[in-house]
C-alpha positions, 0 to 999 in steps of 0.5 A: 708426018708418017705414021711412025712419027708424033708430033713431039719435040725432044730436048736433051739438056747435056752437061758434063755426061759423057760417060752416059750420054750416048745411052741417053740418045739410043733410048730416044732413038729406039721410040716406038714412036719416033719424035718428030725432032731432037735438040741437044743444048750442051750447056758449056761441057768440059769432059768431051761431051760436045764432041761425042754427041755430034758423032752420035747425032749423025745416026739419029733416025730423024731430024736433030741438032746440036747447040754448043753454049757457054755455061747458062744454067738448066733453066736457059736451057730449056727455055731456048729448047722449048722457043727453038722447037715446034712440036705439039707435046715437048719433052726433055730427057736429061743427058744422064737419064733413060727412056724405055722404048714405049714412053712416048707412044703412051705419053701421047696416047694419053694426052690425045685422049685427055684435052684437059690434061696439061702432061703426062707423066708416070713411075720410073726407076733409079738407077746408078752409074752402072744401070743397076736399079736402086729403086722404083717410085712405085714402092714409095709409101709415102708418095701419091702419085694423082691422075687427075688434080696434082694439086694435093701432090705438089702441095706436100712438096712432091712431084713427078720425076722429070724424066717421065714427063710429057708437056701440052706445048700449048700450055707450057710455052706460057710459063716456061722455067724460072732461071731463078728457081733451083727446083725448076720443074717443081715451080713449073709444076705448081703453075701447071697444076692450076691450069689443068690435069696430070694424066698418071700411066702406073707403068714404069717407061723411064730411068732416072739416074741418081748420083752421089751428088743429085741435090734432090736427095738432099731433104734440107736443101728440097725443103727450102726451095719448095718452100721458096717456090710455093712463095714465089708462085702463090705471089703470081697466083694470087694465094691468100696469106691463109692458103700459103700457110696452110700449104707449107704447113702440109710441106713442113708435115711431109718433110718431117716424116722424110726425116723420120723415115731417114733417121733424123728423128730430132728435126723430123719431131720439130717440123711435124711438132710444130706443123701440128700444135703451134705453140708446140714448136717453141719447145721443138729443141728440147723434143727434138734431144729427146727423141734422138737420144732416147730412140722415140719416134717422131710421131710420138713426139709430136704427141708429146709435144702436143701434150706439152702445149696443153699443158703449157696453155693449162699452166698460163690460164691457172696463172692468168685467171686468179688475176684477172678475176681480182682485176674484175671483182669490184 
């Protein structure tokens, strides 16, 4: 392998991204360290993507191939790509996303230095359909991207941006992507975090394209699927009921804060209150209504719920205690 190439296989799962796929592929061609091979798998696109990709790959500066399938879904494409490539490292890039030139070189350098790291990842820009930068993950105040043990991050329901990730094949090929998971990467990350560290690079070396239809912007969907993935992985890894419940409480609390940040104070109060104060969840619909209409923050409402819970317990004790005393008095 030449000095300018790295022992990494790159897969591009493509589906109906004709306006963006050339930008994606050329960002791979332009890497400072070229991959060993590039495999593009078209998943039954009906917008002319396959023909466009075939033409672009004619100018690929390293070995490349195109597979055109009927529609099978992202997980199927990723597992096929993993099976049909051979590099020591593995990465995939969505057909509408972009790498900056140093991404592969940076990730490989990190993984070569850290034998216990199962993947490398970093920050990303979020871009729109016209390549305008919307925001950067550097500015996500409610997120923490650890270098090392990634489980605290994952247990909140947060995860690396997939376009920034490079995997160590020897670990990922024993797991693969679960076709039942709607958050396919998150479920994989939960399992990988049990096997080793996540090597974090704080530089922005990738861009993740955001469309109006992105499910990752749908908090209801994200929370529901995070909890479902945690339950499936907990079953595989043998988590106790106590461990799973603790993880899912943390996840609900995190999403409660996200709902508050986006202005859904009633939902936020319900999640934060029910998470932290147990029986306060019984009164959360009422408190949610108050927070929504009165403009009170979810954190304040969580405190209100705690107070209500305490008052409820005291009231119950005052009612039950005299009866209990009477029953015990001879």
